[in-house]
N, C-alpha and C positions, 0 to 999 in steps of 0.2 A: 312426437314431443323432443324437447331437447332434454338431453341428461348432462350432467357435470360430474367431472372426476377431479378430487379433490387430492391430491398425490404426486409426486417427484417420480413415481414409475408406473406409467401406462403401460406398459409392456410387459407388465406382473398376469402371470395366464390368467388369473382369475379374470383381472379385469380385463387384457385383452381378448379371450373368448366370450366374457359378455359382449365386450362390445364388437365383435365380430355378431352375434346376436341380434344387436340394436340397429345396427347403421345400414342394414338394408329400408328401412322404413322411419329409422329416426336420426336424429345429431345426437354424436357423444364429442363431448369437448373436455379434454383435460387441464385443468390448473396447478400450475406447479404453485405451491404456496410460498415458496422461497421469491421465484424473480418474478409473480406478479404482481402488481398495483391494483389500483382497484380494479372490480370488475363492474364493465360497461351493462348497462341497460340493452334490450332485455334480459331480465335473469331467466336461467336454465328452468324447467320446471321441477326439477330434482337435481340436488347435488350425495353424493357417497362419499363421506368424507373415511377415505382410505392413505390416512396417514394420522400420528398422535403427536408431531412436532407443535412445538409455540407459533411456530409461524400458520401451520395450520388450521389449529384449533382456531387464534385471531382470528382468519379467515371464513371459517365456520361461524362464529358467531357475530361476523360481520352478515354472511349471507342469510341468518335467522331474522337480524333486527331490520333487515329488508324483507322479510317477509318468505323467502324461499324456504323450503322443506329441508333439510341433511341429513341424511341416514350415513350414521347414527348421529345426533345430536351431540355438540359440540361439550354440553355440560355431561354426558351420560359417557362420553370418551373420556373426557378428563378423570370424571371417577374412576373410574377402570385404572387407571394412571397409578393411583395412589392408593397402593396394598393397605394402609391402615383402614381408608373411608371403606375399601371397598370390603374388608374386612367385618368394618363393623354394620354396617349394612346387612350383608349376607346374612351373619347372627343373629341380628336384632328380626329378621325375616322368618328365621327358622331354619335357613337352609343347612343343611350338612356340609358348613365350612369350617375347613382349619381354624381352629382357635389360636390367636395370632398375637404377639405384644410387639408395641414400639418401642425401643429401649434407646431409640436416637443414635449419634456416633458409634460406628464399631468399633474404633478405637477406643474411647474412653468405656463403654462399657465392657467390653472385651475384660479391662484388667480388673475388672470386679468381680467379672459373673462367675458364677461356680456350681455349673451344670453337673446337673447327677443323670440326664439322661439325652441322646445325642438329637442336635435341634439343626432344624433347617432355618441358614441366617439367607433372608432377602431384603435387595434395596428397596428402600419405602417407596422409592419411585420406579416403576416399569417402566424401561422402555430398552432398547437395544443395546445388547453388549452390557445389561445390568450383571447384580449378582444374585446366583440363587446356589448355594452350595450346603453339602453336610459335612456340621460340626460333629465329630462322632468322638469327641474328648476336647479336654484342654489345650492343646497341643496344636490341633487342625484349626481353634478356636483361633488363637493366640495366630498362626500363621495368616488366617484370614484380616485379623485385625492386620497387621503389618502391612497386608497387600493393598487393603480399604481403609486407612485409620479413619478418614473425614468421611465414610459414606454412612448415610442414616439410612437404619436400616429396622426389618420387623424379626424376629423369631417365632419357630412356629415348631412347636416338639413332633418329631420323626415319627410318622405311623408306620409301622411294619408292613411290606406288601412285597409283592413279588420281582420287583423291579419294572415292571411297564404300568405308564402312563397310559389312559385312557384319554386319547384328542376327541372331544365331541364339538361341532360346529351347529351353528342354526341358522338359517336363512329363512326369515319368516318362521314359518312354522316346521318349516322340515328340516330336520336334522340330519346330520352325515356323522361318520364317527370311524375312529382309525386306534392302531394301539401302536404306542413309539414307546423303546425303552428309555428309561428314565436317565433324566444327564444327571441324576443322584445315585444311582447304580454303581457297582462298581466298575463295570467299564464305560461307564459314561454313557453319553448320547447315541442312542443305536438307529436300527432304521424305523419307517415308519409302513405299516402293515393294513393293508384296509379292513374294516370291519362291517360286515352288512349291518343293518340295523336289529334285525331279528335276530342278531349275536349278543345283543348287550342284556344285559342283568334287567329283569322287569323294575321299570317304575324310569328307568333311566333318562330315557327320551321323553317323559314328562317332566321330571326333574328340570332339566336343560331349556326345558319351556318355560317351567318357572324363574329359573331365572334369568329366562330373557324381559320378562314380566315385571321382575322383580327390579331389573338396572334398567327397566326402558331402554332394551336393546334392541333392533331389529336383525345383525349380522354380527354373531360374534362368538368367542370360542370359552368352551369352560373342560376344565382340566381336572377330572378324577383320578383317584386310587381306589382300587376296590381294596378293604381293610380286612376283607373276609367275608365267605359266604354271599358276595356282591352287596354289602353293604358300602356304600357311595361315602367318598371325603374328598369335596370339591376343593382343591388347592391354588386354584387361579381362575381368575374370569378376564378375558382379552375383547376390546374393542374389536371389530372387523378385522381379522386375521388371514392369513394367505387362501385357507381351504384349498392347498393346492391336492391335485391327481383324485378328487370326489368327484364322479360321475355327476351331472345332474345338477351343482352347484352355479356355472354358469348361467344354466335356463331359470334356476330358480329366483339368482340375483336379477337379472335382466325382469322378469315378472314383478319383484318385489318394487325395482324402481319404477315400474311403467303403474304400478297400482296406486304406488306411495304420490306420484307425479297427476293421478288421474283425480285421487282425494282430494290433493291438494288445490286443484281446480274445480272443485264442486261448489257453488254459493253456499 
């Protein structure tokens, strides 16, 4: 089979290790969504969309129109970039997602805002280098507004927690997990520690799989904080994250790619 990788970084550890598993029996081709022109026929049997740039999404949509299966789809990937749409879908589906308000440009909103409790301020458009910060008072909010005056943002009430995010990732039905000190903690983002699946609170792995169903995702990440006693609060969903250092992840991705390719080939 032929597997296409839509990415400018085929050397990413997850993709490189997956490619090494596939290439003894299959062909793997990396497509840089910026430099690539039209994709020639024959198309690959399946494409893995490991990029969220406009060029990558445009290429994925083009391939889907030509009948190629893409993991994750362009529509599902784009939805996860818009934190307003993400929160709306999650809450309508009954997922324990953080209540999210869309407030427009940060500079305009901050001039009239009178927060009575700490807020988490996030760029509405999720992307590399976006804004994710804790505003624990009016002074901090004004500071953020001065640095990001035109940035469209969403705000969430800060949920007290122990300062560690549960990073959960799914590839198909397989769930991987780790703990990482939150970027909102006093010390800033810290190290990531592997976490065995049986160390997760009861029901969390199934919750992650439900997120995949709701968002129509095959490869994704879910950021969860424990608000006490194992009560989960989802604060973010990411399409096709890096999933670094997780034993078995390349094998799971290789198997998923081949499964989707075989399913697409059936009459």
